[in-house]
N, C-alpha and C positions, 0 to 999 in steps of 0.2 A: 424810603429807598437809601438813604445816606446812613440811618441807623442801621440797617442790614449790612451795608458795606464795611461800616466802622465795626460791628460785631463780628464778620466774617475774617477781619483783618486781626482783631483781638484773639480769636480762637486760632489762627494759623500760626500767631507769634506763641501762644502758650504750648501748642503742640511742637513747635520748632524747638522752645526752650526745654521741654520735657524729653524730646528725642535726642538732641543735641546739647548735652550740659555745658555748661560754662568752662571755658578753657583757662579762666583765672583762678586756679586753685591756689590755696594759700602753700607757701615754700616752707616745708618743714624746718625746725629750728637747728637741727644739725647739718641743714644744708645752706650753704651760702648764697646769697642772692647773685643770681646769673650763672652759676654752675649747673651742669647737666646731670641729671639723676642717670645712672646706668641702666639698662634694661635687665642685665644680668648679675646677679650678686656673686662675684667672684669668691667671695669668703666662703659662700656654701658650697663651691665646687672642689675647693681643696679636700681632697681625700686623706684618709689616715695613713700615716707610713708603716707599712706592713712588711714584713721579711718575705722574700720571695722563695718559691719552692726550689729545692734542689734539682740539678738536671739529673735526670736518670740514665737518659741514651740520647745518641745523635739520631735525630729523625731521618737523617740523610743516608744512613747505612742501614741496608736492609735487616731485619730483626734476626734472621738466622746467621749473619755475620758479625752482629755485635755481641752474640753470646758466645764467650769462649767454651769449649767442650767441658763439660763438669763444673763449670763456674756459675753462680747464679746470676740471674737476670739484673742489669744494671751495673755490672762491674766495670764495663768499658766506658769511660767518661768520653766528653768530646774532645775530638784532637788526637786521639788514640784509634786512628782506622786501620783495620788490617791491610798489610801490604798487597798490593797488586802483582799478578803474575807477570812475569819478565815476557819480553816479547818472544824470546828464544823458545821457552818453555810453551807457549799457546801455539807457536808456529810448527814445533816439533812434533806435538801430539796428533794423532788422527783426528778428522771432524768427527763429531759425534753424531750418532745416526738419528737423523730426524724422525721423530714420531708425528703420524697424522692423526691428529683427534678431531675428526670431523665426521658429520654424518649427513647423508643426502635424503632431506624430508620433503621434497617435493619438486614441481616444476610449474613454469608458466610457459604456455604454448604461443609464441608470438607468430607473426605471419611468415616469417622467413626463418627464424631460429627458436631454440627452446632456451629458457633461462633457467638454471638449477637454482633451487633453494636450499642453502647449505647451512648447517649450524657447526661453526669452526671456532672451537675453545671458547664455547658459551656466547658466541655473537653469531646473529643471524646475517646471512649475506646471500645476496644474488649475484651468481655468476654465469658468464657465458664463456663459449670456447674461445681459447686465447688468452685469457685473464689471469692473473696471477691470485693465488690464494696464500697469503703471507709473502714471505721473500724467497721461500724454497718451491712451493708447490706451484704448478701451471696447469690449468686445466685444459686437457686436450680433446676430450670429446663428452658431449651431453646426449643421452638418449633419455627415452622414457623409463626404461628399466634401471640405468645405472648412469654412473659418471665416471670418466675416465680420469686421473691426476697422475702426473708426472713428477717426480722428485729433482733434485738438482743433480742427483747422479745419474739420472736416465731411466730409473726404474719406474715403471708405471704401476699404479694403484687403482683398483675400482672399488667404488662404493656403491652398493646397491641400493635402490629405493626403499625407504623404511616406511613411508607414507602408505594410505590406502589406495588401492588400484581400482579404477572404475571402468 
């Protein structure tokens, strides 16, 4: 019985030694006794000094504004932004006619009202009566056949249903 106990202890000790190696490893010759070896070798992280690419254009200026008429792309460098229009110039001109780029694709019939499914400037939207489509257009009336939208100037526009009718 005692032999079996001693044998089991010996086997457990051997397995533990194999699984958990000894922590007393020899210190490399270049490392001083008591100093800590870093986990990350900083000398390997330092990259080569390379020249950076030249700036071609300012990404915060729209590309149409950054290219002068008749000039090649990349002629305007950072810091040379086109002048903004004066407040008097923008206020004096008539407001541009807003174009409606929308399609009435379908509807969802609820218990009390219809919800129009509209594709406006390549964005799918679900609209009900009284909601705004962008900042200019207001949905006035939604029916199964068409949707009536009113512009900022008060002019009504109607969009006919383009989807299949059942």
